[in-house]
C-alpha positions as CSV (number, residue, x, y, z in Angstrom):
1,M,20.5,264.4,123.1
2,I,18.3,261.8,124.7
3,R,19.2,259.4,122.0
4,K,23.0,259.9,122.5
5,S,22.3,259.1,126.2
6,V,20.5,255.8,125.4
7,R,23.5,254.9,123.0
8,K,26.3,255.8,125.6
9,H,24.7,254.2,128.7
10,P,22.5,251.5,127.9
11,T,22.0,250.9,131.7
12,L,19.9,253.9,132.0
13,C,17.2,252.5,129.3
14,D,14.6,252.1,132.2
15,E,14.8,255.6,133.3
16,I,15.0,257.0,129.8
17,F,12.1,254.9,129.0
18,E,10.1,256.5,132.1
19,I,11.1,260.2,131.2
20,C,10.3,259.7,127.4
21,L,7.0,257.8,128.2
22,H,5.8,260.7,130.6
23,L,6.7,263.3,127.7
24,Y,5.2,261.2,125.2
25,Q,1.7,261.6,127.2
26,N,2.1,265.1,128.1
27,K,-0.7,267.2,126.5
28,A,1.6,270.0,126.0
29,T,4.2,268.1,123.7
30,Q,1.0,266.6,121.8
31,D,-0.2,270.2,121.0
32,F,3.2,271.3,119.7
33,G,3.9,268.1,117.7
34,R,6.8,266.7,119.5
35,S,5.2,263.9,121.2
36,D,6.3,261.4,118.2
37,E,10.0,262.3,118.8
38,Y,9.7,261.0,122.5
39,Y,7.7,257.9,120.8
40,D,10.7,257.2,118.2
41,I,13.1,257.2,121.2
42,I,10.9,254.7,123.1
43,I,10.8,252.5,120.2
44,C,14.6,252.4,119.7
45,I,15.1,251.2,123.3
46,D,15.1,247.5,124.2
47,L,11.9,247.1,126.5
48,N,11.0,244.4,128.7
49,S,7.8,242.7,129.0
50,K,6.5,245.0,131.7
51,Q,7.5,248.0,129.7
52,L,5.8,246.8,126.5
53,K,2.6,246.4,128.2
54,R,2.9,249.8,129.7
55,L,3.5,251.3,126.2
56,Q,0.5,249.4,124.7
57,K,-1.7,250.7,127.5
58,V,-0.8,254.2,126.7
59,L,-1.0,253.6,122.9
60,E,-4.8,252.3,123.9
61,Q,-5.2,255.6,125.8
62,E,-3.8,257.8,123.0
63,L,-6.0,255.9,120.6
64,N,-9.2,256.7,122.7
65,Y,-8.0,260.3,122.9
66,A,-7.7,260.6,119.2
67,K,-11.3,259.7,118.4
68,D,-12.3,263.2,117.9
69,N,-8.9,264.5,116.4
70,P,-8.2,263.2,112.7
71,Y,-4.8,264.7,112.8
72,R,-3.7,263.1,116.0
73,M,-5.6,259.7,114.6
74,E,-3.5,259.8,111.8
75,R,-0.4,259.7,114.0
76,I,-1.3,257.4,116.5
77,I,-1.9,254.9,113.5
78,I,1.4,255.2,112.2
79,E,2.5,254.8,115.9
80,I,0.7,251.9,116.5
81,Y,2.2,250.4,113.2
82,K,5.8,251.1,114.4
83,F,4.9,249.3,117.8
84,F,3.9,246.2,116.1
85,K,6.5,246.2,113.4
86,K,9.4,246.8,116.0
87,F,8.1,244.1,118.4
88,G,7.6,241.2,115.7
89,Q,3.7,241.3,116.2
90,S,2.9,242.4,112.9
91,K,0.3,240.0,110.9
92,K,-0.4,239.1,107.4
93,G,-1.8,242.2,105.8
94,I,0.5,244.7,107.6
95,D,1.8,245.7,104.3
96,Y,-1.3,247.1,103.3
97,F,-1.8,249.1,106.3
98,K,1.5,250.4,106.2
99,K,1.1,251.6,102.5
100,E,-2.2,253.3,103.4
101,A,-0.9,254.9,106.7
102,V,2.8,255.5,106.0
103,Y,2.9,256.5,102.4
104,A,-0.3,258.0,102.0
105,N,0.3,260.9,100.0
106,S,-2.8,262.4,99.4
107,R,-5.6,264.0,102.0
108,N,-8.2,261.5,100.5
109,Q,-6.2,258.5,101.4
110,Y,-5.8,260.0,104.7
111,K,-9.5,260.6,105.2
112,R,-10.3,257.3,104.2
113,L,-7.9,255.5,106.4
114,I,-9.5,257.9,109.5
115,Q,-13.0,256.6,108.4
116,I,-11.9,253.0,108.3
117,M,-10.4,253.3,112.0
118,K,-13.4,255.2,113.4
119,K,-15.6,252.8,111.9
120,I,-13.6,249.9,113.5
121,A,-13.2,251.8,116.8
122,S,-16.9,252.6,117.2
123,S,-18.0,249.0,116.1
124,S,-15.9,247.5,119.0
125,K,-18.5,248.7,121.5
126,G,-16.1,250.3,123.9
127,K,-13.3,247.9,123.4
128,N,-10.6,250.4,121.7
129,S,-7.7,248.4,122.6
130,V,-4.8,248.1,120.2
131,S,-4.9,244.5,120.2
132,S,-8.5,244.1,119.1
133,L,-8.3,246.9,116.7
134,V,-5.2,245.0,115.0
135,K,-7.2,241.8,115.1
136,R,-10.1,243.3,113.3
137,L,-7.8,245.1,110.6
138,F,-5.7,242.1,109.8
139,P,-7.6,238.7,110.6
């Protein structure tokens, strides 16, 4: 229903962004596995620079929240990848990340990716921002 509204009423993108961002951040939607649906809607919207910065900040917060939750860590990694791919901020080496994160087909591959992300997150000494993690992943 929300996706149809975006297509029919492009002038409502700001309001739809705010609603979907709020729902994405809502812990209840995360617990029931619905938050990625709202994230996919956000990614479909043409965002201005202010909205991009806000979304990046939310992703950073989600990454901090996901440190102790391996399942959520897997999902946030994929969401970060979608963010950088959609907004043209992917760097050399992103294909490796895509292959590991999106097309991982075994539990061992997921565990390996989570270990890599935890190591990077812990070595950044509290600077768990998405941009610093991506710079470290893809020099």
